[in-house]
gemmi code that builds the backbone of each chain (N, CA, C; Angstrom):
import gemmi

chains = {
    "A": [
        ("UNK", (222.471, -38.653, 193.930), (222.483, -37.826, 195.147), (221.051, -37.651, 195.620)),
        ("UNK", (220.716, -38.361, 196.682), (219.296, -38.402, 197.033), (218.815, -37.083, 197.628)),
        ("UNK", (219.746, -36.309, 198.218), (219.290, -35.042, 198.814), (218.832, -34.062, 197.739)),
        ("UNK", (219.567, -34.043, 196.621), (219.172, -33.115, 195.550), (217.849, -33.534, 194.931)),
        ("UNK", (217.608, -34.855, 194.828), (216.321, -35.253, 194.245), (215.178, -34.996, 195.220)),
        ("UNK", (215.486, -34.975, 196.534), (214.443, -34.599, 197.494), (213.993, -33.170, 197.224)),
        ("UNK", (214.933, -32.313, 196.796), (214.569, -30.932, 196.459), (213.578, -30.902, 195.302)),
        ("UNK", (213.797, -31.742, 194.272), (212.871, -31.652, 193.134), (211.532, -32.300, 193.466)),
        ("UNK", (211.523, -33.242, 194.425), (210.228, -33.771, 194.882), (209.416, -32.644, 195.517)),
        ("UNK", (210.088, -31.855, 196.390), (209.382, -30.739, 197.028), (208.956, -29.707, 195.980)),
        ("UNK", (209.811, -29.494, 194.973), (209.473, -28.526, 193.926), (208.209, -28.955, 193.199)),
        ("UNK", (208.051, -30.267, 192.963), (206.841, -30.726, 192.280), (205.612, -30.467, 193.159)),
        ("UNK", (205.803, -30.583, 194.484), (204.701, -30.271, 195.402), (204.313, -28.807, 195.321)),
        ("UNK", (205.329, -27.932, 195.260), (205.062, -26.490, 195.144), (204.271, -26.194, 193.870)),
        ("UNK", (204.718, -26.818, 192.769), (204.094, -26.557, 191.478), (202.626, -26.996, 191.492)),
        ("UNK", (202.383, -28.195, 192.049), (201.014, -28.724, 192.068), (200.098, -27.837, 192.915)),
        ("UNK", (200.589, -27.430, 194.095), (199.751, -26.598, 194.967), (199.500, -25.239, 194.334)),
        ("UNK", (200.512, -24.719, 193.621), (200.319, -23.425, 192.970), (199.260, -23.521, 191.877)),
        ("UNK", (199.309, -24.589, 191.052), (198.294, -24.690, 189.987), (196.905, -24.822, 190.587)),
        ("UNK", (196.814, -25.538, 191.725), (195.501, -25.683, 192.349), (195.000, -24.332, 192.842)),
        ("UNK", (195.930, -23.550, 193.465), (195.533, -22.228, 193.961), (195.076, -21.348, 192.801)),
        ("UNK", (195.746, -21.462, 191.638), (195.352, -20.669, 190.462), (193.919, -20.986, 190.052)),
        ("UNK", (193.583, -22.298, 190.045), (192.224, -22.696, 189.667), (191.201, -22.153, 190.663)),
        ("UNK", (191.538, -22.213, 191.956), (190.592, -21.766, 192.980), (190.350, -20.265, 192.868)),
        ("UNK", (191.422, -19.526, 192.591), (191.278, -18.074, 192.432), (190.431, -17.759, 191.205)),
        ("UNK", (190.644, -18.550, 190.145), (189.850, -18.389, 188.923), (188.370, -18.619, 189.234)),
        ("UNK", (188.092, -19.639, 190.058), (186.700, -19.918, 190.442), (186.069, -18.725, 191.157)),
        ("UNK", (186.826, -18.163, 192.107), (186.294, -17.033, 192.873), (186.036, -15.851, 191.956)),
        ("UNK", (186.982, -15.609, 191.024), (186.841, -14.467, 190.129), (185.630, -14.632, 189.217)),
        ("UNK", (185.315, -15.891, 188.870), (184.228, -16.137, 187.917), (182.919, -16.559, 188.578)),
        ("UNK", (182.771, -16.202, 189.844), (181.590, -16.662, 190.589), (180.287, -16.176, 189.977)),
        ("UNK", (180.334, -15.056, 189.254), (179.103, -14.500, 188.680), (179.130, -14.517, 187.153)),
        ("UNK", (180.032, -15.259, 186.558), (180.192, -15.226, 185.103), (179.108, -16.039, 184.406)),
        ("UNK", (178.357, -15.382, 183.506), (177.280, -16.101, 182.820), (177.633, -16.443, 181.374)),
        ("UNK", (178.756, -15.893, 180.901), (179.119, -16.187, 179.507), (180.513, -16.788, 179.459)),
        ("UNK", (180.697, -17.883, 178.735), (182.015, -18.486, 178.534), (182.155, -18.823, 177.061)),
        ("UNK", (183.380, -19.009, 176.556), (183.565, -19.351, 175.143), (182.819, -20.628, 174.768)),
        ("UNK", (182.684, -21.580, 175.716), (181.988, -22.837, 175.407), (180.476, -22.652, 175.460)),
        ("UNK", (180.041, -21.477, 175.897), (178.613, -21.233, 176.051), (178.150, -21.624, 177.433)),
        ("UNK", (177.128, -20.943, 177.914), (176.607, -21.248, 179.235), (177.432, -20.584, 180.314)),
        ("UNK", (177.026, -20.756, 181.569), (177.747, -20.108, 182.664), (179.077, -20.809, 182.931)),
        ("UNK", (179.941, -20.124, 183.696), (181.229, -20.695, 184.092), (181.007, -21.921, 184.962)),
        ("UNK", (181.889, -22.902, 184.836), (181.799, -24.085, 185.703), (183.016, -24.161, 186.614)),
        ("UNK", (182.760, -24.484, 187.879), (183.817, -24.551, 188.881), (184.861, -25.595, 188.475)),
        ("UNK", (186.155, -25.238, 188.604), (187.235, -26.162, 188.244), (188.012, -26.568, 189.490)),
        ("UNK", (188.519, -27.784, 189.492), (189.410, -28.219, 190.576), (190.423, -29.197, 190.002)),
        ("UNK", (191.537, -29.340, 190.719), (192.623, -30.184, 190.230), (192.590, -31.538, 190.915)),
        ("UNK", (192.987, -32.582, 190.176), (193.164, -33.908, 190.781), (194.657, -34.195, 190.804)),
        ("UNK", (195.167, -34.519, 191.992), (196.591, -34.801, 192.133), (196.841, -36.295, 191.963)),
        ("UNK", (197.994, -36.624, 191.380), (198.415, -38.020, 191.406), (199.919, -38.041, 191.615)),
        ("UNK", (200.414, -39.090, 192.255), (201.859, -39.145, 192.479), (202.527, -39.574, 191.187)),
        ("UNK", (203.695, -38.964, 190.931), (204.349, -39.137, 189.645), (205.851, -39.002, 189.851)),
        ("UNK", (206.642, -39.437, 188.872), (208.078, -39.219, 188.992), (208.371, -37.744, 189.176)),
        ("UNK", (209.479, -37.451, 189.860), (209.782, -36.060, 190.191), (209.939, -35.189, 188.950)),
        ("UNK", (209.899, -33.864, 189.170), (209.748, -32.944, 188.050), (210.958, -32.871, 187.126)),
        ("UNK", (212.177, -33.114, 187.651), (213.346, -32.983, 186.786), (213.555, -34.281, 185.993)),
        ("UNK", (213.404, -34.243, 184.668), (213.482, -35.475, 183.879), (214.839, -36.167, 183.996)),
        ("UNK", (215.910, -35.379, 184.012), (217.245, -35.977, 184.085), (217.386, -36.767, 185.372)),
        ("UNK", (217.015, -36.102, 186.466), (217.140, -36.720, 187.772), (216.262, -37.961, 187.871)),
        ("UNK", (215.031, -37.857, 187.324), (214.111, -38.988, 187.388), (214.689, -40.194, 186.653)),
        ("UNK", (215.231, -39.923, 185.456), (215.827, -40.989, 184.644), (216.992, -41.628, 185.385)),
        ("UNK", (217.820, -40.780, 185.960), (219.007, -41.241, 186.686), (218.607, -42.133, 187.856)),
        ("UNK", (217.606, -41.678, 188.607), (217.161, -42.450, 189.768), (216.596, -43.798, 189.345)),
        ("UNK", (215.898, -43.817, 188.203), (215.310, -45.080, 187.762), (216.421, -46.059, 187.392)),
        ("UNK", (217.454, -45.534, 186.718), (218.584, -46.385, 186.346), (219.254, -46.954, 187.589)),
        ("UNK", (219.314, -46.139, 188.646), (219.979, -46.573, 189.857), (219.071, -47.468, 190.706)),
        ("UNK", (217.856, -47.741, 190.228), (216.944, -48.588, 190.976), (216.404, -47.902, 192.208)),
        ("UNK", (216.405, -46.596, 192.182), (215.937, -45.870, 193.349), (214.485, -45.453, 193.153)),
        ("UNK", (213.955, -44.707, 194.068), (212.538, -44.373, 194.117), (212.449, -42.900, 194.412)),
        ("UNK", (211.406, -42.287, 193.993), (211.145, -40.917, 194.415), (209.838, -40.506, 193.799)),
        ("UNK", (208.900, -40.160, 194.636), (207.586, -39.813, 194.143), (207.311, -38.352, 194.339)),
        ("UNK", (207.228, -37.616, 193.236), (206.749, -36.253, 193.314), (205.236, -36.295, 193.126)),
        ("UNK", (204.677, -35.146, 192.849), (203.229, -35.088, 192.637), (202.980, -34.245, 191.399)),
        ("UNK", (201.891, -34.513, 190.701), (201.554, -33.680, 189.554), (200.041, -33.552, 189.460)),
        ("UNK", (199.604, -32.514, 188.738), (198.175, -32.353, 188.497), (197.845, -33.234, 187.309)),
        ("UNK", (197.101, -34.321, 187.526), (196.876, -35.265, 186.430), (195.641, -34.873, 185.628)),
        ("UNK", (194.716, -34.147, 186.257), (193.479, -33.843, 185.558), (192.851, -32.605, 186.177)),
        ("UNK", (192.228, -31.796, 185.331), (191.442, -30.674, 185.843), (189.992, -30.983, 185.527)),
        ("UNK", (189.162, -31.112, 186.539), (187.774, -31.482, 186.256), (186.846, -30.303, 186.497)),
        ("UNK", (185.788, -30.277, 185.713), (184.804, -29.204, 185.831), (183.596, -29.739, 186.571)),
        ("UNK", (183.064, -28.900, 187.411), (181.862, -29.242, 188.165), (180.712, -29.481, 187.189)),
        ("UNK", (180.030, -30.633, 187.264), (178.961, -30.941, 186.313), (177.567, -30.688, 186.894)),
        ("UNK", (177.530, -30.063, 188.076), (176.210, -29.796, 188.664), (175.426, -28.799, 187.806)),
        ("UNK", (174.123, -28.874, 187.886), (173.269, -27.965, 187.125), (173.525, -26.517, 187.564)),
        ("UNK", (173.542, -25.565, 186.621), (173.736, -24.159, 187.013), (172.586, -23.683, 187.896)),
        ("UNK", (172.895, -22.626, 188.623), (171.873, -22.077, 189.519), (171.009, -21.101, 188.721)),
        ("UNK", (169.689, -21.261, 188.812), (168.796, -20.380, 188.043), (168.313, -19.244, 188.933)),
        ("UNK", (168.527, -18.021, 188.431), (168.007, -16.868, 189.188), (167.006, -16.134, 188.298)),
        ("UNK", (165.956, -15.684, 188.894), (164.898, -15.034, 188.118), (165.240, -13.564, 187.920)),
        ("UNK", (165.791, -13.232, 186.741), (166.113, -11.835, 186.421), (165.568, -11.546, 185.023)),
        ("UNK", (164.280, -11.240, 184.886), (163.758, -10.954, 183.540), (164.413, -9.690, 182.995)),
        ("UNK", (164.658, -9.662, 181.733), (165.284, -8.485, 181.140), (166.792, -8.575, 181.090)),
        ("UNK", (167.392, -9.547, 181.762), (168.836, -9.777, 181.682), (169.136, -10.315, 180.285)),
        ("UNK", (170.218, -9.825, 179.637), (170.485, -10.277, 178.259), (170.617, -11.799, 178.137)),
        ("UNK", (171.050, -12.481, 179.207), (171.244, -13.926, 179.138), (170.052, -14.703, 179.689)),
        ("UNK", (168.944, -14.032, 179.946), (167.788, -14.735, 180.521), (167.143, -15.621, 179.464)),
        ("UNK", (166.592, -16.780, 179.911), (165.892, -17.659, 178.959), (164.444, -17.174, 178.796)),
        ("UNK", (163.656, -17.953, 178.055), (162.304, -17.497, 177.706), (161.469, -17.171, 178.938)),
        ("UNK", (161.673, -17.941, 180.035), (160.842, -17.682, 181.221), (161.513, -16.720, 182.192)),
        ("UNK", (162.593, -16.057, 181.786), (163.191, -15.004, 182.603), (164.241, -15.476, 183.584)),
        ("UNK", (164.698, -16.733, 183.480), (165.709, -17.240, 184.400), (167.103, -17.143, 183.783)),
        ("UNK", (168.090, -16.696, 184.588), (169.475, -16.613, 184.128), (170.279, -17.721, 184.822)),
        ("UNK", (171.116, -18.437, 184.045), (171.943, -19.514, 184.618), (173.234, -18.919, 185.170)),
        ("UNK", (173.436, -19.051, 186.475), (174.680, -18.605, 187.118), (175.490, -19.830, 187.532)),
        ("UNK", (176.826, -19.687, 187.671), (177.623, -20.832, 188.119), (177.144, -21.301, 189.487)),
        ("UNK", (177.076, -22.625, 189.675), (176.739, -23.133, 191.002), (178.016, -23.123, 191.832)),
        ("UNK", (178.117, -22.135, 192.707), (179.393, -21.905, 193.384), (179.147, -21.521, 194.827)),
        ("UNK", (179.972, -22.072, 195.699), (179.917, -21.702, 197.107), (181.275, -21.120, 197.461)),
        ("UNK", (181.356, -19.767, 197.600), (182.677, -19.154, 197.813), (183.398, -19.732, 199.033)),
        ("UNK", (182.636, -20.159, 200.071), (183.267, -20.725, 201.267), (184.077, -21.965, 200.900)),
        ("UNK", (183.509, -22.783, 199.997), (184.175, -24.008, 199.555), (185.546, -23.682, 198.957)),
        ("UNK", (185.556, -22.658, 198.077), (186.814, -22.283, 197.427), (187.798, -21.665, 198.407)),
        ("UNK", (187.286, -20.864, 199.344), (188.188, -20.229, 200.315), (188.857, -21.284, 201.192)),
        ("UNK", (188.074, -22.293, 201.634), (188.642, -23.345, 202.482), (189.710, -24.121, 201.716)),
        ("UNK", (189.414, -24.460, 200.445), (190.395, -25.173, 199.630), (191.646, -24.329, 199.420)),
        ("UNK", (191.430, -23.011, 199.293), (192.560, -22.102, 199.070), (193.479, -22.085, 200.292)),
        ("UNK", (192.870, -22.101, 201.495), (193.680, -22.141, 202.716), (194.476, -23.448, 202.767)),
        ("UNK", (193.799, -24.567, 202.450), (194.476, -25.875, 202.462), (195.642, -25.862, 201.479)),
        ("UNK", (195.404, -25.285, 200.312), (196.437, -25.247, 199.288), (197.629, -24.409, 199.744)),
        ("UNK", (197.328, -23.289, 200.399), (198.407, -22.414, 200.857), (199.217, -23.075, 201.985)),
        ("UNK", (198.518, -23.821, 202.865), (199.220, -24.575, 203.917), (200.119, -25.656, 203.303)),
        ("UNK", (199.593, -26.317, 202.282), (200.368, -27.359, 201.607), (201.622, -26.780, 200.976)),
        ("UNK", (201.470, -25.600, 200.389), (202.612, -24.918, 199.777), (203.669, -24.638, 200.843)),
        ("UNK", (203.192, -24.110, 202.007), (204.108, -23.797, 203.104), (204.852, -25.028, 203.599)),
        ("UNK", (204.141, -26.168, 203.687), (204.781, -27.401, 204.161), (205.892, -27.820, 203.211)),
        ("UNK", (205.650, -27.679, 201.911), (206.683, -28.037, 200.936), (207.889, -27.106, 201.024)),
        ("UNK", (207.616, -25.819, 201.307), (208.725, -24.868, 201.468), (209.582, -25.264, 202.674)),
        ("UNK", (208.918, -25.687, 203.796), (209.674, -26.108, 204.979), (210.531, -27.323, 204.669)),
        ("UNK", (209.953, -28.273, 203.925), (210.707, -29.478, 203.571), (211.943, -29.097, 202.765)),
        ("UNK", (211.758, -28.161, 201.836), (212.867, -27.725, 201.001), (213.958, -27.065, 201.849)),
        ("UNK", (213.538, -26.224, 202.809), (214.508, -25.533, 203.659), (215.315, -26.540, 204.464)),
        ("UNK", (214.630, -27.592, 205.002), (215.327, -28.595, 205.812), (216.351, -29.351, 204.973)),
        ("UNK", (215.961, -29.703, 203.745), (216.877, -30.455, 202.883), (218.057, -29.579, 202.456)),
        ("UNK", (217.750, -28.318, 202.162), (218.818, -27.381, 201.766), (219.843, -27.244, 202.884)),
        ("UNK", (219.331, -27.228, 204.133), (220.207, -27.121, 205.293), (221.136, -28.337, 205.370)),
        ("UNK", (220.573, -29.520, 205.086), (221.390, -30.738, 205.110), (222.474, -30.693, 204.035)),
        ("UNK", (222.113, -30.205, 202.857), (223.096, -30.116, 201.774), (224.208, -29.149, 202.174)),
        ("UNK", (223.800, -28.012, 202.776), (224.790, -27.022, 203.187), (225.742, -27.614, 204.229)),
        ("UNK", (225.186, -28.418, 205.157), (226.012, -29.061, 206.192), (227.045, -29.974, 205.551)),
        ("UNK", (226.625, -30.707, 204.500), (227.572, -31.616, 203.830), (228.681, -30.832, 203.156)),
        ("UNK", (228.319, -29.690, 202.574), (229.335, -28.869, 201.903), (230.318, -28.330, 202.938)),
        ("UNK", (229.778, -27.966, 204.125), (230.624, -27.395, 205.170), (231.632, -28.391, 205.721)),
        ("UNK", (231.430, -29.688, 205.454), (232.392, -30.691, 205.918), (233.787, -30.405, 205.378)),
        ("UNK", (233.834, -29.777, 204.212), (235.134, -29.577, 203.571), (235.838, -28.333, 204.071)),
        ("UNK", (235.150, -27.519, 204.866), (235.764, -26.261, 205.308), (236.789, -26.507, 206.401)),
    ],
    "B": [
        ("UNK", (236.506, -54.057, 205.952), (236.932, -53.008, 204.993), (237.727, -51.943, 205.769)),
        ("UNK", (239.031, -52.027, 205.679), (239.861, -51.069, 206.414), (240.244, -49.921, 205.503)),
        ("UNK", (239.923, -48.733, 205.940), (240.277, -47.555, 205.165), (241.566, -46.979, 205.747)),
        ("UNK", (242.566, -46.700, 204.919), (243.840, -46.235, 205.470), (243.758, -44.838, 206.071)),
        ("UNK", (242.807, -44.024, 205.631), (242.760, -42.636, 206.114), (241.687, -42.440, 207.179)),
        ("UNK", (240.438, -42.743, 206.810), (239.336, -42.556, 207.758), (239.058, -43.886, 208.447)),
        ("UNK", (238.742, -43.841, 209.732), (238.520, -45.095, 210.465), (237.061, -45.542, 210.385)),
        ("UNK", (236.743, -46.595, 211.118), (235.406, -47.195, 211.072), (234.294, -46.239, 211.452)),
        ("UNK", (234.607, -45.327, 212.381), (233.569, -44.378, 212.811), (233.123, -43.525, 211.627)),
        ("UNK", (234.094, -43.052, 210.862), (233.769, -42.194, 209.720), (232.933, -42.950, 208.705)),
        ("UNK", (233.237, -44.228, 208.486), (232.461, -45.006, 207.518), (231.027, -45.193, 207.986)),
        ("UNK", (230.881, -45.444, 209.286), (229.531, -45.587, 209.839), (228.769, -44.265, 209.723)),
        ("UNK", (229.468, -43.170, 209.997), (228.821, -41.856, 209.885), (228.357, -41.601, 208.462)),
        ("UNK", (229.196, -41.991, 207.510), (228.852, -41.778, 206.103), (227.558, -42.525, 205.766)),
        ("UNK", (227.503, -43.775, 206.219), (226.326, -44.584, 205.953), (225.080, -43.987, 206.625)),
        ("UNK", (225.285, -43.517, 207.862), (224.199, -42.913, 208.631), (223.633, -41.694, 207.900)),
        ("UNK", (224.554, -40.834, 207.418), (224.121, -39.618, 206.731), (223.424, -39.954, 205.414)),
        ("UNK", (223.921, -40.974, 204.738), (223.327, -41.408, 203.478), (221.884, -41.855, 203.705)),
        ("UNK", (221.707, -42.650, 204.768), (220.380, -43.163, 205.093), (219.430, -42.033, 205.502)),
        ("UNK", (219.962, -41.056, 206.253), (219.142, -39.903, 206.652), (218.680, -39.135, 205.417)),
        ("UNK", (219.591, -39.002, 204.442), (219.243, -38.299, 203.200), (218.118, -39.008, 202.469)),
        ("UNK", (218.215, -40.357, 202.399), (217.170, -41.130, 201.707), (215.844, -40.982, 202.422)),
        ("UNK", (215.894, -41.019, 203.769), (214.654, -40.906, 204.525), (214.036, -39.525, 204.334)),
        ("UNK", (214.913, -38.490, 204.317), (214.413, -37.129, 204.126), (213.714, -36.995, 202.773)),
        ("UNK", (214.230, -37.723, 201.791), (213.604, -37.680, 200.471), (212.188, -38.256, 200.524)),
        ("UNK", (212.026, -39.350, 201.268), (210.693, -39.949, 201.400), (209.746, -39.008, 202.134)),
        ("UNK", (210.283, -38.328, 203.173), (209.438, -37.379, 203.919), (208.989, -36.259, 202.978)),
        ("UNK", (209.921, -35.758, 202.161), (209.575, -34.695, 201.200), (208.492, -35.194, 200.246)),
        ("UNK", (208.610, -36.456, 199.794), (207.600, -37.021, 198.880), (206.252, -37.144, 199.582)),
        ("UNK", (206.256, -37.530, 200.860), (204.996, -37.634, 201.596), (204.323, -36.279, 201.722)),
        ("UNK", (205.125, -35.243, 202.006), (204.544, -33.905, 202.145), (203.998, -33.429, 200.803)),
        ("UNK", (204.756, -33.692, 199.718), (204.293, -33.260, 198.393), (202.994, -33.968, 198.022)),
        ("UNK", (202.807, -35.201, 198.508), (201.613, -35.977, 198.147), (200.538, -35.940, 199.226)),
        ("UNK", (200.594, -34.926, 200.097), (199.643, -34.870, 201.212), (198.198, -34.756, 200.730)),
        ("UNK", (197.980, -34.251, 199.499), (196.616, -34.100, 198.985), (196.323, -35.052, 197.833)),
        ("UNK", (197.183, -36.058, 197.624), (196.971, -36.977, 196.511), (196.047, -38.113, 196.938)),
        ("UNK", (194.898, -38.278, 196.293), (193.991, -39.363, 196.697), (194.670, -40.721, 196.554)),
        ("UNK", (194.481, -41.579, 197.545), (194.989, -42.944, 197.471), (196.459, -43.102, 197.800)),
        ("UNK", (197.179, -41.996, 198.045), (198.616, -42.106, 198.338), (198.823, -42.619, 199.762)),
        ("UNK", (199.779, -43.560, 199.924), (200.070, -44.092, 201.258), (201.445, -43.612, 201.731)),
        ("UNK", (201.543, -43.221, 202.997), (202.790, -42.725, 203.588), (203.923, -43.735, 203.420)),
        ("UNK", (205.062, -43.271, 202.899), (206.211, -44.153, 202.696), (207.279, -43.861, 203.748)),
        ("UNK", (208.032, -44.881, 204.106), (209.059, -44.709, 205.123), (210.077, -45.834, 204.969)),
        ("UNK", (211.199, -45.724, 205.694), (212.105, -46.864, 205.798), (212.259, -47.206, 207.269)),
        ("UNK", (212.459, -48.514, 207.551), (212.688, -48.949, 208.929), (214.133, -48.592, 209.258)),
        ("UNK", (214.299, -47.438, 209.926), (215.632, -46.835, 210.028), (216.622, -47.731, 210.766)),
        ("UNK", (216.237, -48.206, 211.962), (217.159, -49.012, 212.777), (217.587, -50.266, 212.026)),
        ("UNK", (216.576, -50.946, 211.415), (216.851, -52.197, 210.711), (217.810, -51.957, 209.548)),
        ("UNK", (217.528, -50.915, 208.761), (218.356, -50.655, 207.579), (219.772, -50.257, 207.988)),
        ("UNK", (219.865, -49.508, 209.092), (221.195, -49.065, 209.517), (222.016, -50.259, 209.961)),
        ("UNK", (221.371, -51.221, 210.661), (222.099, -52.381, 211.148), (222.461, -53.330, 210.009)),
        ("UNK", (221.556, -53.474, 209.023), (221.765, -54.536, 208.040), (222.490, -54.073, 206.786)),
        ("UNK", (222.554, -52.774, 206.547), (223.107, -52.321, 205.266), (224.430, -51.581, 205.423)),
        ("UNK", (225.278, -52.060, 206.310), (226.535, -51.344, 206.538), (227.385, -51.258, 205.285)),
        ("UNK", (227.188, -52.190, 204.352), (228.032, -52.190, 203.153), (227.414, -51.365, 202.035)),
        ("UNK", (226.403, -50.580, 202.339), (225.768, -49.775, 201.307), (224.636, -50.557, 200.663)),
        ("UNK", (224.065, -50.030, 199.588), (222.922, -50.678, 198.959), (221.676, -49.836, 199.149)),
        ("UNK", (220.587, -50.280, 198.546), (219.355, -49.487, 198.590), (218.448, -50.001, 199.702)),
        ("UNK", (218.026, -49.126, 200.603), (217.116, -49.575, 201.658), (215.731, -49.898, 201.114)),
        ("UNK", (215.009, -50.761, 201.822), (213.655, -51.123, 201.402), (212.670, -50.043, 201.826)),
        ("UNK", (211.836, -49.635, 200.888), (210.801, -48.648, 201.217), (209.556, -49.400, 201.648)),
        ("UNK", (209.032, -49.053, 202.817), (207.815, -49.695, 203.292), (206.721, -48.643, 203.448)),
        ("UNK", (205.501, -49.103, 203.578), (204.420, -48.168, 203.893), (204.318, -48.078, 205.400)),
        ("UNK", (204.319, -46.844, 205.917), (204.297, -46.650, 207.360), (203.036, -47.277, 207.941)),
        ("UNK", (203.186, -48.156, 208.948), (202.007, -48.838, 209.494), (201.263, -47.989, 210.514)),
        ("UNK", (200.021, -48.335, 210.755), (199.250, -47.769, 211.862), (198.775, -46.340, 211.666)),
        ("UNK", (198.617, -45.882, 210.409), (198.114, -44.527, 210.192), (196.676, -44.598, 209.697)),
        ("UNK", (195.843, -43.695, 210.219), (194.435, -43.700, 209.827), (194.287, -43.246, 208.380)),
        ("UNK", (193.487, -43.961, 207.606), (193.264, -43.611, 206.199), (192.058, -42.688, 206.097)),
        ("UNK", (192.253, -41.579, 205.358), (191.151, -40.625, 205.199), (190.188, -41.097, 204.116)),
        ("UNK", (189.107, -40.361, 203.910), (188.083, -40.765, 202.940), (188.618, -40.937, 201.524)),
        ("UNK", (189.624, -40.132, 201.146), (190.130, -40.223, 199.777), (191.238, -41.271, 199.640)),
        ("UNK", (191.426, -42.108, 200.671), (192.423, -43.178, 200.572), (193.827, -42.723, 200.905)),
        ("UNK", (193.983, -41.462, 201.277), (195.300, -40.918, 201.612), (195.516, -41.043, 203.121)),
        ("UNK", (196.749, -41.378, 203.543), (196.977, -41.474, 204.991), (198.199, -40.674, 205.455)),
        ("UNK", (198.494, -39.549, 204.762), (199.611, -38.716, 205.181), (199.197, -37.877, 206.398)),
        ("UNK", (199.959, -37.996, 207.494), (199.709, -37.177, 208.676), (200.775, -36.090, 208.687)),
        ("UNK", (200.359, -34.839, 208.485), (201.326, -33.756, 208.329), (202.192, -33.581, 209.574)),
        ("UNK", (201.617, -33.778, 210.772), (202.385, -33.614, 212.011), (203.529, -34.614, 212.067)),
        ("UNK", (203.228, -35.862, 211.675), (204.260, -36.895, 211.677), (205.393, -36.510, 210.712)),
        ("UNK", (205.025, -36.020, 209.543), (206.031, -35.713, 208.534), (206.900, -34.528, 208.949)),
        ("UNK", (206.283, -33.509, 209.539), (207.106, -32.355, 209.936), (208.022, -32.731, 211.103)),
        ("UNK", (207.533, -33.621, 211.987), (208.401, -34.076, 213.080), (209.612, -34.816, 212.497)),
        ("UNK", (209.346, -35.723, 211.543), (210.445, -36.478, 210.943), (211.397, -35.562, 210.194)),
        ("UNK", (210.815, -34.521, 209.559), (211.628, -33.578, 208.796), (212.660, -32.922, 209.702)),
        ("UNK", (212.208, -32.421, 210.864), (213.176, -31.745, 211.732), (214.065, -32.755, 212.463)),
        ("UNK", (213.508, -33.934, 212.780), (214.330, -34.947, 213.440), (215.495, -35.367, 212.538)),
        ("UNK", (215.197, -35.622, 211.260), (216.243, -36.011, 210.318), (217.295, -34.916, 210.182)),
        ("UNK", (216.826, -33.662, 210.101), (217.765, -32.548, 209.930), (218.678, -32.437, 211.140)),
        ("UNK", (218.134, -32.646, 212.354), (218.955, -32.555, 213.569), (219.964, -33.694, 213.639)),
        ("UNK", (219.491, -34.925, 213.332), (220.405, -36.068, 213.335), (221.534, -35.855, 212.330)),
        ("UNK", (221.153, -35.311, 211.167), (222.149, -35.073, 210.122), (223.154, -34.037, 210.585)),
        ("UNK", (222.670, -33.012, 211.264), (223.552, -31.963, 211.763), (224.557, -32.535, 212.765)),
        ("UNK", (224.053, -33.395, 213.665), (224.924, -34.049, 214.643), (225.983, -34.894, 213.939)),
        ("UNK", (225.538, -35.712, 212.986), (226.458, -36.598, 212.283), (227.492, -35.803, 211.505)),
        ("UNK", (227.059, -34.689, 210.891), (228.016, -33.934, 210.078), (229.037, -33.234, 210.964)),
        ("UNK", (228.630, -32.848, 212.199), (229.614, -32.262, 213.118), (230.645, -33.288, 213.560)),
        ("UNK", (230.183, -34.524, 213.848), (231.114, -35.592, 214.222), (232.067, -35.887, 213.074)),
        ("UNK", (231.509, -35.910, 211.867), (232.304, -36.199, 210.677), (233.368, -35.125, 210.484)),
        ("UNK", (232.981, -33.890, 210.769), (233.919, -32.777, 210.622), (235.110, -32.973, 211.566)),
        ("UNK", (234.809, -33.485, 212.788), (235.877, -33.782, 213.741), (236.840, -34.819, 213.195)),
        ("UNK", (236.270, -35.857, 212.559), (237.094, -36.914, 211.972), (238.003, -36.354, 210.881)),
        ("UNK", (237.411, -35.519, 210.022), (238.181, -34.955, 208.910), (239.274, -34.020, 209.442)),
        ("UNK", (238.935, -33.258, 210.502), (239.917, -32.339, 211.070), (241.119, -33.115, 211.635)),
        ("UNK", (240.792, -34.281, 212.226), (241.847, -35.128, 212.792), (242.828, -35.552, 211.691)),
        ("UNK", (242.267, -36.002, 210.560), (243.119, -36.430, 209.446), (243.931, -35.242, 208.923)),
        ("UNK", (243.247, -34.097, 208.819), (243.908, -32.927, 208.252), (245.070, -32.464, 209.147)),
        ("UNK", (244.838, -32.536, 210.470), (245.915, -32.089, 211.339), (247.096, -33.052, 211.234)),
        ("UNK", (246.821, -34.346, 211.042), (247.924, -35.303, 210.843), (248.712, -34.938, 209.588)),
        ("UNK", (248.011, -34.527, 208.530), (248.690, -34.158, 207.275), (249.510, -32.878, 207.500)),
        ("UNK", (248.875, -31.875, 208.130), (249.548, -30.576, 208.295), (250.773, -30.672, 209.189)),
        ("UNK", (250.642, -31.460, 210.271), (251.782, -31.540, 211.207), (252.979, -32.234, 210.575)),
        ("UNK", (252.745, -33.008, 209.543), (253.829, -33.740, 208.897), (254.704, -32.843, 208.028)),
        ("UNK", (254.273, -31.618, 207.786), (255.038, -30.751, 206.897), (256.323, -30.235, 207.535)),
    ],
}
model = gemmi.Model(1)
for chain_id, residues in chains.items():
    chain = gemmi.Chain(chain_id)
    for i, (resn, *xyz) in enumerate(residues, 1):
        res = gemmi.Residue()
        res.name, res.seqid = resn, gemmi.SeqId(i, " ")
        for name, pos in zip(("N", "CA", "C"), xyz):
            atom = gemmi.Atom()
            atom.name, atom.element = name, gemmi.Element(name[0])
            atom.pos, atom.b_iso = gemmi.Position(*pos), 0.0
            res.add_atom(atom)
        chain.add_residue(res)
    model.add_chain(chain)
structure = gemmi.Structure()
structure.add_model(model)
structure.setup_entities()
């Protein structure tokens, strides 16, 4: 049933956009974080998307057996920004180095806000796709009334 | 292929709705992959598939031609996809209403026979 698998394709889009939004919010929250478990300041994270079989394994398997196609999306990798941290001169700060510089995350809040808007728009587009497909399924069910 | 209950129109409608469903699935996949680097917009040649696949079967998926590719290798145009999304839904709605008429015709033949 291709209409039902279209729903899980859209669901995979929702999931991917949500994980990306989570990372972006985490970046904003940690814009001033100088300590992390790995040591050093926080590093900006972002998601890399890749197209993948749809999220429901049963449906994906079934479609493959039927020789059909359906590409959902998934977060294939989360990468950390490798740029050098930003050095600010704050002598007396507990995390300052010998010459009084503290390493802060290299972060541009505007960058994260713009990505967050894009992510939220993407989420909305997937919701619209889901609503349209749901409407089609409902129409098919109504044939029997 | 003569069906004793539903006539040729109903069979064509069934095929039409099936094809619309498949196309809607591709549109949903394009929207889900709107931010995937290197992803190319997928589509089916609707008129061609409708004319050539009356007996059922799987339509050929092609990459939609003539779309500008962005820096990350992705060429999904959101406006195109949302237009197709609502166009497919409207066509499906029309087809399902016609189909309902066909089914009602059969049902009234059954009911009047009682």
